[in-house]
C-alpha positions as a printed NumPy array, in Angstrom:
array([[ 30.664, -19.066,  -3.078],
       [ 31.271, -22.722,  -3.764],
       [ 28.257, -23.666,  -1.677],
       [ 25.425, -25.307,  -3.671],
       [ 22.812, -24.301,  -1.102],
       [ 20.217, -21.84 ,  -2.354],
       [ 20.21 , -18.773,  -0.111],
       [ 18.468, -15.429,  -0.018],
       [ 20.038, -12.32 ,  -1.489],
       [ 20.526, -10.98 ,   2.058],
       [ 22.55 , -14.069,   3.02 ],
       [ 24.612, -13.8  ,  -0.165],
       [ 25.411, -10.144,   0.534],
       [ 26.257, -10.932,   4.159],
       [ 28.64 , -13.696,   3.035],
       [ 30.385, -11.406,   0.548],
       [ 30.765,  -8.614,   3.085],
       [ 32.208, -11.031,   5.65 ],
       [ 34.673, -12.338,   3.049],
       [ 35.733,  -8.776,   2.216],
       [ 36.134,  -7.837,   5.88 ],
       [ 38.227, -10.946,   6.496],
       [ 40.443, -10.243,   3.457],
       [ 40.994,  -6.645,   4.554],
       [ 41.387,  -7.66 ,   8.221],
       [ 38.515,  -5.378,   9.255],
       [ 37.027,  -6.367,  12.617],
       [ 33.262,  -6.88 ,  12.687],
       [ 30.562,  -8.391,  14.869],
       [ 27.76 , -10.624,  13.714],
       [ 24.193,  -9.789,  14.658],
       [ 24.231, -12.212,  17.6  ],
       [ 27.559, -11.12 ,  19.121],
       [ 27.585,  -8.724,  22.059],
       [ 29.297,  -5.36 ,  21.602],
       [ 29.225,  -4.171,  25.187],
       [ 28.252,  -6.343,  28.188],
       [ 27.035,  -3.307,  30.139],
       [ 24.577,  -2.373,  27.383],
       [ 23.439,  -5.98 ,  27.019],
       [ 22.722,  -6.185,  30.758],
       [ 20.746,  -2.936,  30.669],
       [ 18.676,  -4.166,  27.719],
       [ 17.813,  -7.342,  29.618],
       [ 16.618,  -5.359,  32.65 ],
       [ 14.705,  -2.451,  31.097],
       [ 11.278,  -2.768,  29.521],
       [ 10.972,  -2.421,  25.784],
       [  8.716,   0.114,  24.068],
       [  6.057,  -2.608,  23.883],
       [  6.383,  -3.373,  27.583],
       [  8.386,  -6.574,  27.32 ],
       [ 10.697,  -7.235,  30.241],
       [ 13.357,  -9.16 ,  28.298],
       [ 14.888,  -8.309,  24.979],
       [ 14.294, -10.933,  22.33 ],
       [ 17.527, -11.827,  20.547],
       [ 17.787, -13.5  ,  17.136]])
């Protein structure tokens, strides 16, 4: 990590895991990427456990 920015331990671990996955050519999705459009659509329509109509995404 040649970046001089101070980051949290979680961000450092995430960066290292992404580097490893890229080196090993392992496919992965980030936390904001959709896995399945059908599931995403259903989550937008259905109420949450707290009664929210729309799912809040990061």
